[in-house]
N, C-alpha and C positions, 0 to 999 in steps of 0.2 A: 648409784653407779655400781658396777661390779666387774669383776674380772673373771676355757676348757682346754685342755691340751695335754702335754706330756706329763705334767706333774699332778698325779692323782686325777681327780675330776675337777680340778680348779678350772674355771672358765676363763679363757683368754679374751673373750669379747667384753668390751666396755659398753655400757648402756648410758646414753645421754640424749642427744637431740636428733640425729639423723642416721643414715646408713641402712643396711639390710641385715636381717637375721633369717636364716633358713634352718628349720628344725633338722637336727642331725648332721648338718654340714659343718657347723662351727663347733658343735658340742662333741665331747668324748665322755658320755655319761657312764656312771658306774653300772653295776648289774641291776640296780634298782631304777635305772633311768634318771638318775639325779646328777647334778653338777654342783660344785662348791662355789658360792658367790661371796665376794668380799667387797666391802665399801671402801671407796677412796675419797678422802676429804681434804680440803685445803688446810694447810697449817696457818693458824691465826696467831698473831703476835700475843705474847703474854697469856696464852691459853694452852693448857696441857694437851698433849697428843701422844699416842702410842709410838714410841721410837723404834719399834721392831723393824719397820720398813718405811723409810722416808723416800719419796720420789721427787726428783728435781723437776721443776716446771719445764715443760717442753720435752720431757722424756717420752711422751706419747701425745699425739695431736689433741686428745681430749683432756689433757692435764696441763693447763696453761700456767698454773701456780705451783709453788712448792707444796707437796701434798704428803699424806701418810695413809697407810692402810689401817682402817679401823677394824681390827680382828674381832672385837667384841660384838660387832654386828654381822659377823659371818654366818651363813646358813647354807644348808644343802637344800636344793629345790629341784623338783622334777622338770625335765626339759619341756614336758607338755605344758606345765604351768608358765614357764618362761614364754613359750609360744603364745599362750593366751594373753599375757601381759603385753607382748609385742603387738599382737593383733588388735588389742584395745588401746594402743598408743600410751600405755602406762610406762612401758620401757621403750626407749628409742636407742637402738644399737649404734655403736661407733665401730671403727675398725679394730680388729683383734690386736692384742699385744704381740708384736712381732719380734721385739728385742728379747732374745732368750735370757740374757743376764738379768733384765728387769723381771721377767716372769719367774726365774729361779729365786730371786730375792723375795718376791711376793710369796712364793711357796715356802721358802725357808722361814719367813716371818710367822707362818702359822704355828710352828713349833717354838719359835723364839719368844713370841709375845706372851706376856703373863695375863693378857686379857682374852685370849682365845678360849671360847667355851669348851668344856670337856667333850661334849657330843661332837664338836667340830674336829677336835684333835683325834678322837676315835675314828671318825669318818675318814679323815685325811690319812691316818695310819693304815687303814684298811684298803685304801685305794691309790696311794701315792705311786706305787710301782706299776700301775696299769699302762 
């Protein structure tokens, strides 16, 4: 799963089972035509998770369980590649993250997490004010 919008080129779209993706409509790519993707995973009891951004179950229709953003799996991906994944049914879009406070917490976690790869921190810093 992943999360494009106001905050750098972080993508607001969640990918899971249904919905629609239209290239360029949901995305706010950087100058290189990329967006930043982050993984959202369910919190499992007695299993470590990155505490930088925890998300309560129900905060988004595609997040039924208490979850966290796994920044160590973040990556910058060209919008054209995302479109290919959607066209091949590898990615299945869900509705965008419309809650600004949730989106801002996800963005803040990029810098807060000790697990965010350096290349992602660098990409985010270069694009966050877009």
